[in-house]
C-alpha positions, 0 to 999 in steps of 0.5 A: 462532459459531465460525470457523477464522480471523477477520480484523480489518480489510478494507482491502487486506491484510485483503481479500486475506487473507480471500480466500486463507483462503477459497480454502483451504477454511477457514471465515473471518470478515472484520470491518470497522468502516467500509464496504467499501471506505472512505476512512478509512484507507490504501487509497483514492484510486483508484490505488497504484503498483507497481514491480519495481525496488525502491529500498527493499530488494532483498529486496522483489523476490521478493515483488513478482514474486509480487504481480504474478502474484497481481494477474493471478490476481484480475483473471482471477477478477474479470473486471476490469482492476486492474493497469495497466502504464505503466512506472516512473521512479525519479528523483533525483540520481546517488548518491541513495538512490533511484537507488542502491537502484533500481539495486541491486535491478535488478542483484541480480534482473536487472530490465530497466531503462534509465538516462536523463539529464533531457534523454532522459527529457523527450524520451521522456516530455514530461510530465517536466521534471527539472533536469539534475542529476537522472537516472532509472532507467526500468523497463518493469514499473512501473504502478499497481493500482486500490486500491478496486476491488482490495479489492472484487474480493478481498471478492467473490471471498472471498464466492463461496468461502464467506467471511463478511464483515461491515462496519460492525462495530467490534471492541471487544476480543479475548482468549485463551479456553481453547484458542482466541480470542474476538473481541467486537464492538459487535454480537456475539462470535465464537470462533476458533482463529486471528486475523489483525489487518490494521487499519492505524492501528487495529492499535495499539488492538487489539494494544497490544504493538506500539503503540510501533512503529506511528506513524499519519501524516496524508498528502495527495494532489492531482489537478491539471488538466494544462495539456497533458493529452496529456502525462499519459495512460497511454500516455506518462506512467510512474508515478514515485518521485522523491527531490528536494531538497524531499522524496520525491514520487510520482505517476501519469498521469491515470486515474479522476479527471480530473487528474495525481495527486501525493503527497509521502512523509510530507507535513508529518510530522504524527503523528496519531490515526486517530479524530481526524485532520484530514481537511480539506485546507488551503492549506498542504497544497496548497502542499507539493504545488504546489512539486513540480508547478511545478518538475518537472511544469509542464505539469500545473500547472493548477487543482486537481481534488481534494485528499484525505487518507489515512493512513500507518502507519509503523515506525521503519525503514519496513519492514513488520511481519508477525509473530506476536503475541509472546505468542500464536502463534495471532495474526498481525499485518500492519501498519506498511506505511509508505506503500509497502505496497499493491502487496504486498497480493496476496502479503501476503494469501497470506503471512498465510494461510500464517502463520495456517494453517501457522505459517510461509511459504515467503517470506522475511519476515525483514526484517519481523519484530517483534524488529528493532524491540524493541531 
């Protein structure tokens, strides 16, 4: 069977890419080695934060504005709410990279925001209990996206437009074949003129050229039962991104699972192989997260409801990798989202469709090019 484009990996990025390709009338095949959705990679766990005041780099903000727009579009098409606005908090000591980066993005892009001290924050949002030396940037546009439901919405919308989607089919290899490409799986082989690889931590095995620049890392999340649940509902508890002495934490109000959700970026800094990762959660995993709950969110420090593992795939500078294969311009790679990529899935799906079909995109992705890592 021959396709205009094949997409390998149907998590957040790949599902959006298949949709955007099908929307443009292309004959597209999406291949996923696990279920749709699944809990083996980076896109499970009910929710993912979205925030406009982006501390990581001001160049992300135009992409975020487009991402919000596209999330609303797929919501409308799916007739399902996927994007929830709770407001967002960036917290840290004054002068920390999180605070300065957030304020820089707000200034450059005229993002509505408010600077709050710890007391003001606690008065308005009682679930927060930050120490006096910390401050917060509140931005009303923050919130979260339903990660698994978003994948389902994109896949079903793509199928309705004629895309072929095949799960539980592992790609064994691919190669240039005459003027095109051939993809071989554990079931069949397929021909295409364009290939997009959005396989998360499995990208390295499929594109060895980029393997030195992608590092899979084990991550753990906790949901705890609040002692005072009314302080952690959607209406009164904004999502947060917090730089603390113990590390950088992120969290959510109660939604989908009956608990307050919290994670720590880079957790125990455990590099891993995605096929052999320890997917069990241990007491030391819980304690890393309990430290932050006890100190900064004590009213959420009730029994554990759930602990789950997932994967980050990190680049050296923790910016994304979105580019063509260095030797094969008909192959596009989107990987290395370093724990902060899901909020961009809607727009990255559009961008990789641009790259595959047109060889360029109107969006500035210079920050994500491969050549920055090869030096």
